[in-house]
C-alpha positions in Angstrom: -33.2 4.2 -3.7 -30.2 2.9 -1.7 -27.6 5.6 -1.1 -23.9 5.1 -1.6 -21.8 4.9 1.6 -20.1 8.1 0.7 -18.9 10.8 3.1 -18.8 14.6 2.8 -16.0 15.8 0.5 -13.0 17.5 2.2 -11.4 19.9 -0.2 -8.5 22.4 0.5 -8.7 25.2 -2.1 -5.6 25.8 -4.3 -3.4 23.0 -2.9 -5.9 20.2 -2.7 -6.2 17.5 0.0 -3.4 15.3 -1.4 -0.7 18.0 -0.7 -1.9 18.4 2.9 -1.4 14.6 3.4 1.8 14.7 1.4 3.5 17.5 3.4 2.6 15.9 6.8 3.5 12.4 5.5 7.0 13.4 4.3 7.9 15.0 7.6 6.7 11.9 9.4 8.6 9.5 7.1 11.9 11.4 7.6 11.4 11.3 11.4 10.2 7.7 11.5 12.8 6.3 9.1 15.5 8.1 11.1 14.2 6.5 14.3 14.0 2.9 12.9 17.4 3.2 11.3 19.0 4.8 14.4 17.6 2.0 16.6 19.8 -0.5 14.8 22.8 1.8 14.8 22.4 2.1 18.6 22.2 -1.7 18.9 25.3 -2.3 16.7 27.3 0.5 18.4 26.4 -0.7 21.9 27.3 -4.3 20.9 30.7 -3.0 19.8 31.1 -1.0 23.0 30.2 -4.1 25.1 32.4 -6.6 23.3 35.4 -4.3 23.0 35.0 -2.6 26.3 34.6 0.9 24.8 32.1 2.6 27.1 32.9 6.0 25.5 30.9 4.9 22.4 27.8 5.2 24.7 28.4 9.0 24.8 27.5 9.1 21.1 24.5 6.8 21.6 23.2 9.1 24.4 23.7 12.3 22.3 22.0 10.7 19.3 19.3 9.4 21.5 18.5 12.8 22.9 18.3 14.2 19.4 16.0 11.3 18.5 13.7 12.1 21.4 13.1 15.6 20.0 13.3 15.0 16.3 11.6 11.6 15.9 9.5 11.1 19.0 8.0 14.6 19.3 7.8 15.6 15.6 7.0 12.0 14.6 4.3 11.7 17.3 2.7 14.9 16.2 2.7 14.2 12.5 1.5 10.6 13.0 -1.9 11.6 14.3 -1.8 14.4 11.7 -1.6 11.8 8.9 -4.6 9.9 10.5 -6.6 13.1 10.6 -5.7 14.2 7.1 -6.4 10.8 5.4 -9.6 10.2 7.4 -11.2 13.4 6.2 -9.7 13.2 2.7 -10.2 9.5 2.0 -12.6 8.1 4.6 -13.7 5.1 2.5 -10.1 4.2 1.8 -9.2 4.4 5.4 -12.3 2.4 6.3 -11.3 -0.3 3.8 -7.8 -0.6 5.3 -9.1 -0.8 8.8 -11.6 -3.6 7.9 -8.7 -5.5 6.4 -5.9 -4.8 8.9 -7.5 -3.9 12.2 -5.4 -6.5 14.1 -2.3 -5.6 12.2 -2.6 -2.0 13.3 -3.4 -3.1 16.8 -0.1 -5.1 16.8 1.8 -2.2 15.3 0.5 0.1 18.2 1.8 -2.5 20.7 5.2 -2.5 19.1 5.1 1.3 18.9 4.4 1.5 22.6 7.4 -0.8 23.3 9.4 1.4 21.0 8.5 4.7 22.7 9.1 3.3 26.2 12.3 1.7 24.9 13.9 4.8 23.6 13.3 6.8 26.8 14.6 3.9 28.9 17.6 3.5 26.6 18.6 7.1 26.9 18.0 7.7 30.5 19.3 4.3 31.8 22.8 4.6 30.2 25.2 4.1 33.0 22.5 3.4 35.5 22.0 -0.3 34.9 24.6 -3.0 34.0 25.9 -3.0 30.4 24.5 -6.4 29.5 20.9 -5.6 30.6 21.1 -2.3 28.8 22.3 -4.0 25.6 19.3 -6.4 25.7 17.0 -3.3 26.2 18.6 -1.6 23.1 18.2 -4.7 20.9 14.5 -4.9 22.1 14.1 -1.3 21.1 15.6 -2.0 17.7 13.5 -5.0 16.9 10.3 -3.3 18.1 11.1 -0.3 15.9 11.6 -2.4 12.8 8.5 -4.4 13.6 6.4 -1.2 13.4 7.8 -0.5 10.0 7.3 -4.1 8.8 3.6 -4.0 9.7 3.0 -0.6 8.2 4.7 -1.7 5.0 2.3 -4.6 4.6 -0.6 -2.2 4.7 1.1 0.4 2.4 2.0 -2.3 -0.2 -1.5 -3.6 -0.2 -2.6 0.0 -1.0 -0.6 -0.4 -4.2 -2.3 -3.7 -5.1 -2.7 -7.3 -3.8 -1.0 -8.6 -6.9 -3.1 -11.7 -7.1 -6.8 -12.6 -7.1 -6.8 -14.6 -3.8 -7.6 -11.7 -1.6 -10.7 -10.6 -3.6 -12.1 -14.1 -3.2 -11.1 -14.8 0.4 -10.9 -11.4 2.1 -8.2 -12.8 4.2 -5.8 -10.5 6.0 -2.9 -12.8 5.2 -3.7 -12.6 1.5 -3.8 -8.8 1.7 -0.7 -8.4 3.8 1.7 -10.8 2.0 1.1 -9.2 -1.4 3.4 -9.2 -4.3 4.8 -5.8 -3.4 5.5 -6.5 0.3 9.1 -7.8 0.4 10.4 -5.4 -2.2 8.8 -2.5 -0.4 10.1 -3.6 2.9 13.7 -4.0 1.6 13.7 -0.6 -0.1 12.6 1.1 3.1 14.9 -0.9 5.3 17.9 0.1 3.2 16.8 3.7 3.0 16.3 4.0 6.8 19.9 3.0 7.4 21.1 5.7 5.0 18.9 8.3 6.7 20.0 7.2 10.2 23.6 7.4 9.2 23.2 10.8 7.6 21.6 12.1 10.8 24.3 10.3 12.9 26.9 12.3 11.0 25.1 15.5 12.1 25.3 14.4 15.7 28.9 13.2 15.4 30.0 16.6 13.9 29.2 18.2 17.3 31.4 15.9 19.3 34.5 17.5 20.8 36.5 14.3 21.2 38.0 13.9 17.8 39.2 10.4 18.4 35.7 9.3 19.4 34.2 11.1 16.4 36.6 9.3 14.1 35.8 5.9 15.6 32.0 6.5 15.4 32.1 7.9 11.8 34.3 5.0 10.6 31.8 2.6 12.1 28.7 4.3 10.7 29.6 5.1 7.1 30.0 1.6 5.8 26.6 0.8 7.2 25.1 3.7 5.3 26.9 2.7 2.1 25.7 -0.9 2.3 22.2 0.3 3.2 22.1 2.6 0.2 23.3 -0.2 -2.2 20.7 -2.6 -0.7 17.9 0.1 -1.1 18.8 0.6 -4.8 18.8 -3.2 -5.5 15.5 -3.6 -3.7 14.0 -0.6 -5.5 14.8 -2.2 -8.9 13.1 -5.3 -7.6 10.2 -3.1 -6.4 9.7 -1.8 -9.9 9.1 -5.4 -11.1 6.2 -5.8 -8.6 4.1 -2.8 -9.8 0.8 -3.1 -11.6 0.4 -1.8 -15.2 -1.3 1.5 -14.1 1.7 2.3 -11.9 4.2 1.6 -14.7 2.3 3.9 -17.0 2.1 6.6 -14.4 5.8 6.2 -13.6 7.1 6.3 -17.2 4.7 9.0 -18.4 4.5 11.5 -15.5 6.9 10.7 -12.7 10.3 9.7 -14.0 10.6 12.6 -16.5 10.3 14.9 -13.5 12.0 13.0 -10.7 14.6 10.7 -12.3 17.5 13.2 -12.2 16.8 14.1 -8.6 16.8 10.4 -7.6 20.1 9.8 -9.3 21.5 13.0 -7.7 20.4 11.9 -4.2 22.1 8.5 -4.7 25.3 10.0 -6.0 25.5 12.8 -3.4 24.7 10.5 -0.5 27.3 8.0 -1.6 30.0 10.7 -2.1 29.1 12.2 1.3 29.4 8.9 3.1 32.7 8.0 1.3 34.0 11.5 2.1 33.0 11.2 5.8 34.6 7.7 6.0 37.8 9.1 4.4 38.0 12.4 6.3 35.9 12.1 9.5 37.5 15.2 11.0 36.1 17.3 8.1 32.4 16.5 8.7 31.4 20.0 9.8 27.9 20.6 11.2 26.8 23.0 8.6 27.8 20.6 5.8 26.1 17.7 7.6 22.9 19.6 8.1 22.9 20.8 4.4 23.3 17.2 3.2 20.5 16.0 5.5 18.2 18.7 4.1 19.1 17.9 0.5 18.4 14.2 1.0 15.1 14.9 2.8 13.8 17.3 0.3 15.1 15.9 -3.0 15.0 12.3 -1.9 12.1 11.6 0.5 9.5 14.1 -0.9 9.7 12.8 -4.5 9.8 9.1 -3.3 6.7 9.6 -1.2 4.9 11.5 -4.0 5.8 8.9 -6.6 4.6 6.1 -4.4 1.3 7.8 -3.8 0.9 8.8 -7.4 1.7 5.4 -8.8 -1.4 3.9 -7.1 -3.7 6.0 -9.1 -6.5 5.7 -9.9 -6.9 3.6 -6.8 -6.4 4.5 -3.1 -6.4 1.0 -1.7 -6.2 -2.6 -3.1 -7.2 -1.7 -6.6 -10.8 -1.8 -5.5 -11.4 1.7 -4.0 -10.9 4.5 -6.4 -9.2 7.7 -5.3 -12.6 9.5 -5.5 -14.0 7.0 -2.9 -16.1 5.0 -5.4 -15.9 1.2 -5.1 -14.4 0.1 -8.4 -15.1 -3.6 -8.4 -16.8 -6.5 -6.6 -14.9 -8.1 -3.7 -16.8 -11.3 -2.9 -14.5 -12.2 0.0 -15.7 -9.0 1.8 -19.2 -8.8 0.5 -18.4 -5.6 -1.4 -20.2 -4.7 -4.6 -18.9 -2.3 -7.2 -20.6 1.0 -7.6 -19.5 2.3 -11.0 -22.4 0.9 -13.0 -24.9 2.0 -10.4 -23.5 5.6 -10.6 -23.7 5.4 -14.4 -27.3 4.6 -14.2 -28.5 6.9 -11.5 -25.8 9.5 -11.0 -24.1 11.0 -8.0 -26.8 13.5 -7.4 -29.4 10.8 -6.5 -27.0 8.4 -4.8 -24.7 10.6 -2.7 -26.2 11.1 0.8 -24.6 14.5 1.3 -25.9 16.3 -1.8 -28.2 19.1 -0.7 -31.8 18.5 -1.8 -31.9 21.7 -3.9 -29.1 20.3 -6.0 -30.4 16.8 -6.7 -32.0 17.9 -10.0 -30.0 20.0 -12.4 -31.6 23.2 -13.8 -30.4 26.4 -15.3 -30.4 28.1 -11.9 -28.1 25.6 -10.2 -26.0 24.0 -13.0 -22.9 25.9 -12.1 -23.1 25.0 -8.4 -23.9 21.4 -9.2 -20.9 21.3 -11.6 -18.6 22.6 -8.8 -20.1 20.0 -6.3 -19.7 17.1 -8.7 -16.1 18.2 -9.6 -15.2 18.1 -6.0 -16.8 14.7 -5.4 -15.5 13.1 -8.5 -12.2 14.8 -9.1 -10.8 16.7 -6.1 -9.1 13.8 -4.4 -6.5 13.9 -7.2 -6.9 17.4 -8.7 -7.2 20.9 -7.6 -10.0 22.9 -9.3 -8.3 26.3 -9.6 -6.0 27.2 -12.5 -2.2 27.5 -12.0 -2.2 25.5 -8.7 0.2 22.7 -8.0 -2.0 19.6 -7.6 -2.6 18.5 -11.2 -5.2 21.3 -11.6 -8.0 20.4 -14.0 -8.2 23.8 -15.8 -4.6 23.3 -17.0 -5.2 19.7 -17.9 -7.8 21.0 -20.3 -5.4 23.7 -21.5 -7.9 26.4 -20.5 -10.6 25.1 -22.8 -13.9 27.0 -22.6 -15.8 24.7 -25.1 -18.2 22.7 -23.0 -18.7 20.1 -25.8 -15.0 19.5 -26.0 -14.8 18.9 -22.2 -17.9 16.6 -22.5 -16.3 14.7 -25.3 -13.4 13.7 -23.0 -15.8 12.8 -20.1 -18.0 10.7 -22.3 -15.1 9.1 -24.1 -11.9 8.0 -22.2 -13.3 8.8 -18.8 -16.6 7.1 -19.3 -15.0 3.9 -20.6 -12.0 3.9 -18.2 -9.4 3.8 -20.9 -7.0 6.2 -19.1 -4.9 3.7 -17.0 -4.2 6.1 -14.1 -7.7 7.7 -13.9 -10.8 6.2 -12.5 -13.7 5.2 -14.7 -16.2 8.0 -14.2 -19.5 7.2 -16.0 -22.2 9.8 -15.2 -25.6 10.6 -16.7 -25.5 13.3 -19.4 -27.0 16.1 -17.2 -24.2 15.6 -14.6 -21.6 15.5 -17.3 -22.9 18.8 -18.8 -22.9 20.4 -15.3 -19.3 19.5 -14.8 -18.4 20.7 -18.3 -20.2 24.0 -17.7 -18.4 24.5 -14.4 -14.9 23.8 -15.8 -15.6 26.0 -18.9 -16.7 28.8 -16.6 -13.5 28.4 -14.5 -11.4 28.3 -17.6 -13.0 31.5 -18.9 -11.6 33.4 -15.9 -14.9 34.3 -14.4 -15.4 34.5 -10.6 -17.3 31.2 -10.0 -18.0 31.9 -6.3 -19.6 35.2 -7.2 -21.7 33.7 -10.0 -22.9 30.9 -7.7 -23.8 33.4 -4.9 -25.8 35.5 -7.4 -27.6 32.4 -8.7 -28.4 31.3 -5.2 -29.7 34.8 -4.3 -31.9 34.9 -7.5 -33.3 31.4 -6.8 -34.1 32.5 -3.2 -35.9 35.6 -4.5 -37.9 33.6 -7.0 -38.9 31.1 -4.4 -40.0 33.9 -2.0 -42.2 35.5 -4.7 -43.7 32.1 -5.5 -44.8 31.8 -1.8 
């Protein structure tokens, strides 16, 4: 029997793999968005300095650039590979699918990123060492390369939401994948947001400037850019909502907006008031206040935004053809990909998954609990944690602590089997595997020490096998 192209399951107890990726990703987004937005602030400021013969503005560019080298290009460069590691071990088939679609897009992004990194170092350290016009060209090259990296990544991220049309499934074309229905709305939202983030960080840097007249000039220049960027981001976000698939709309309205809507409004209001205040009273932008506002926008703004975007894709991880649990959800003729749901329904994970230990491929009374834990990790742990009272949509709480195996099986053989939950994958398994999962979840919900019980069963099985020999 042909095995599925599955990989070992990477599961972090209590918090789950998604939170690992989320924490690293949010730090990276704050750093990278600040970098891209700041690159345009640098270019606009330096253009102003060049045209109006105000070289003192370059003092701010240099101070902000030094901050950027540490904040964005050290923290960002650490968290970038961190994201790659986290997503590769947590969602290997999802990453593999994206690489097969966008390998040359990623290659181009790395070229632009190389230009960006070299550019920011050159920009900072060559201020005053080369003629102003050459430096201005360098700064604009840095800005365009920075935005190009984001543009290319947004094409990939928006495809992860969905292609939005059937063309890509039939052709497998990179262009059909990249220029998806979500692309321009997503790009506009991030472009506006990056300008706001860059201006907020710029106010932190400006608050440390001793020359009050220079501070006033810089702040008066920056704040309108932030206000326009924020308005543009909101307009594009409203457009973005119109480009979402039905499963994302259901998830958004049912689970996300009730939790995050007030925070999103608060971030918009607070950011707007802060920028208006800074424009009105540039001498009052104290460092402590600027840092507090930056922290508020990062935590209450970026974290929910990234979590919402990730959650809205469910039950898919890429292109609406790879489920979050790594199962191929549908045929993709253009890529020669065949759906796996029906095959799993017929034969089960235990027979088809290449990394199931041989002793667990057949369910019996001695291994049912361990098989149930394994299957729960394979089928569920990419989106759920398995321990009660944990933050990542833990399954015990989703079943309200139910200890009735038949009740748990009824859900698995009803909505889950037939795929009627719009934000959950269709998980259709043979009855023995369903019962093993139900047995495991019921045992967890009863408050028993599952690890101890499994260890005892393994010991007993080993002893029985030894006696048989």
